[in-house]
C-alpha positions in Angstrom: -21.7 -21.0 11.0 -24.9 -20.4 9.6 -25.0 -19.5 6.0 -25.9 -16.3 6.2 -23.1 -15.6 8.3 -20.8 -17.0 6.4 -21.8 -14.7 3.6 -21.9 -11.7 5.6 -18.2 -12.5 6.5 -17.0 -13.2 3.1 -18.6 -9.9 1.9 -16.8 -8.2 4.8 -13.5 -9.9 4.2 -13.7 -9.2 0.4 -14.5 -5.4 0.8 -11.9 -5.0 3.5 -9.0 -6.4 0.7 -10.8 -4.5 -2.0 -10.4 -1.1 -0.2 -6.4 -1.7 0.9 -5.3 -3.5 -2.0 -7.4 -4.8 -4.6 -5.0 -7.5 -5.5 -2.0 -5.8 -5.3 -3.5 -2.9 -7.9 -4.6 0.0 -5.5 -7.3 1.8 -7.0 -8.2 4.6 -4.6 -11.6 4.0 -3.1 -14.2 2.5 -0.8 -17.9 1.5 -1.2 -20.8 1.1 0.9 -22.8 -1.4 -0.9 -26.5 -2.9 -0.3 -27.4 -6.3 -0.9 -30.5 -7.7 -1.9 -29.6 -11.2 0.4 -29.9 -14.9 -0.5 -28.4 -17.8 1.0 -25.4 -18.2 -0.8 -25.1 -14.8 -2.5 -26.3 -11.4 -3.0 -27.8 -9.6 -5.8 -26.2 -6.1 -6.1 -29.2 -3.3 -5.2 -26.6 -0.5 -5.0 -23.0 0.4 -4.8 -22.0 4.0 -3.5 -18.5 5.2 -3.3 -17.6 6.3 0.1 -14.7 7.7 -0.1 -11.7 8.9 -2.9 -8.0 8.4 -1.6 -6.3 12.1 -2.6 -3.9 11.1 -5.7 -5.2 7.7 -6.3 -6.1 6.2 -9.1 -9.6 7.0 -8.5 -8.9 10.3 -8.1 -7.2 11.2 -11.3 -10.2 9.4 -13.0 -12.3 11.9 -11.8 -13.9 9.9 -9.3 -16.3 11.4 -6.5 -17.8 10.4 -2.7 -21.5 9.9 -3.2 -21.0 8.4 -6.8 -22.6 5.6 -7.3 -21.3 2.8 -9.3 -23.7 1.4 -12.5 -21.1 -0.7 -14.7 -18.0 -2.4 -14.3 -16.4 -3.0 -17.4 -19.0 -2.9 -19.2 -21.3 -5.2 -17.2 -24.3 -3.7 -15.0 -24.1 -3.9 -11.3 -27.5 -3.8 -10.5 -29.1 -6.9 -9.7 -25.6 -9.0 -10.5 -23.5 -11.1 -7.6 -21.7 -8.8 -5.4 -19.8 -12.4 -5.3 -18.9 -11.9 -9.0 -18.4 -7.7 -8.5 -15.6 -8.5 -5.6 -14.5 -11.2 -7.2 -13.6 -9.1 -10.4 -12.6 -6.2 -7.6 -9.8 -8.8 -6.1 -8.1 -9.4 -9.4 -7.3 -6.2 -10.5 -3.3 -6.0 -10.8 -1.3 -2.9 -11.3 -1.4 -1.5 -14.5 -4.8 -2.7 -15.1 -7.6 -0.5 -16.4 -11.0 -0.8 -15.0 -13.7 0.9 -16.9 -16.9 2.4 -14.4 -19.9 4.0 -15.2 -20.8 6.0 -12.0 -24.3 7.9 -11.5 -23.2 11.5 -10.2 -26.3 14.0 -9.7 -28.3 11.9 -11.9 -26.4 11.6 -15.4 -24.4 8.8 -16.0 -20.2 9.8 -16.5 -17.7 7.5 -17.6 -15.0 6.9 -16.1 -11.5 4.8 -16.7 -9.3 4.0 -13.9 -5.5 2.6 -14.0 -4.6 0.5 -11.1 -1.4 1.7 -9.4 
């Protein structure tokens, strides 16, 4: 399999796992991510919240569809590694707190999600 196809398959598989379970910890949102493609990794250009599940950790924290993720636990996302982002999200366990900064209507908003 060509390297770019392996990367695409890895990112899609990771996204599906993240949206379903976040490694047993459920956060309750899915994303639409845009990346600058590289041979073995990809830099994040933008991560937009696609949907927020009703009565989920994300909804309780105030997340809304259309929010643009800016930071994950204090680390800026734009320009960082997509692989590291999805790996970090995949390690979330029930009870873990995930600190996010989202951009909504041009204003940054800090959210703390507690995984279920």
